[in-house]
C-alpha positions, -999 to 999 in steps of 0.1 A, spaced: 227 249 70 225 226 101 265 237 103 262 278 102 276 299 124 254 327 129 272 346 156 256 370 174 222 380 167 225 417 156 213 418 123 184 404 107 205 381 87 227 368 117 186 360 126 177 343 95 209 318 102 198 314 134 161 302 127 177 283 94 202 267 117 174 254 142 151 242 116 172 222 99 187 208 127 153 201 141 150 182 103 180 163 106 162 151 143 134 136 129 143 125 98 171 100 119 137 97 142 117 88 112 142 60 102 145 46 133 103 42 135 107 29 96 135 0 108 111 -9 131 82 -11 114 101 -34 91 114 -59 119 72 -62 131 60 -65 92 87 -92 85 80 -112 113 38 -111 105 35 -107 68 73 -118 54 58 -130 22 36 -96 17 64 -73 25 86 -93 -7 62 -93 -33 70 -70 -57 57 -30 -54 49 -38 -14 69 -30 9 70 -25 51 43 7 50 18 -10 25 23 -43 45 17 -26 77 -16 -6 68 -30 -44 51 -22 -57 85 -38 -31 102 -68 -33 80 -69 -69 84 -64 -71 126 -62 -96 147 -90 -116 137 -83 -123 101 -112 -156 102 -135 -126 101 -124 -121 60 -143 -148 48 -134 -143 8 -114 -122 -9 -147 -98 -23 -151 -86 10 -115 -80 17 -119 -59 -11 -153 -41 -1 -134 -36 31 -107 -21 10 -130 3 -15 -119 -21 -40 -146 -41 -53 -169 -26 -83 -200 -16 -83 -222 -13 -113 -230 16 -129 -251 3 -158 -273 22 -178 -297 6 -208 -274 -15 -228 -242 0 -213 -228 -27 -191 -197 -13 -167 -181 -7 -136 -170 19 -118 -146 28 -89 -160 23 -52 -159 53 -35 -167 34 2 -141 12 26 -109 23 41 -93 50 25 -60 45 34 -59 8 24 -73 18 -12 -46 44 -11 -19 19 -5 -33 -1 -33 -29 25 -58 9 29 -47 12 -8 -52 -7 -10 -92 14 25 -96 49 5 -93 40 -25 -105 24 -6 -141 58 14 -140 80 -21 -137 68 -58 -135 66 -76 -166 34 -95 -162 10 -68 -150 28 -44 -181 17 -72 -203 -18 -72 -188 -22 -30 -186 -12 -36 -228 -36 -63 -236 -62 -46 -215 -60 -11 -237 -61 -31 -268 -93 -47 -255 -106 -8 -253 -103 2 -214 -95 30 -198 -63 37 -175 -91 39 -146 -108 7 -154 -73 -10 -157 -65 1 -125 -96 -8 -107 -89 -43 -122 -58 -41 -110 -64 -32 -72 -88 -66 -72 -59 -88 -81 -39 -69 -51 -66 -76 -32 -70 -117 -41 -27 -117 -35 -33 -101 -4 -60 -119 9 -36 -152 2 -10 -140 23 -32 -126 53 -67 -146 53 -64 -176 32 -65 -206 60 -35 -230 54 -48 -259 35 -51 -291 64 -26 -315 54 -43 -351 46 -28 -377 69 -33 -415 57 -54 -433 75 -43 -457 97 -58 -494 96 
């Protein structure tokens, strides 16, 4: 459509062709701009969190979302439970009587929660340890929503290890 040559606009067909040509060219220009921004985003996230970008199911977009969530001060997030609460991936008790269960948290950062969901779904499609986990939990009687909730928490633990965990101090041998 971007290569259309509508000619003189003397009919509704020529007008439609001119409009389609303009829209197609704008779409191509925006697509090129998005690709350029994606390259810059990939470079920036690779510099800051290369291990996170390379983890299965994660990429520059997910890593950028998590970096935004953590911010410039990852020390403020003291535990993986705090990060899970910030992402809205912590379990909330929904027990009644003798039934003991948990439900999904609807609070927290919704964009981060959506990013976790995308990672979990990607892993459920082609990551063998995740597929084994899903098979095992399904045999235990867990629903798909409960399994996704558990997997989100697991992904949060992994992200906490990449972004927030303090490096272990190196124990130097005492002199003397």
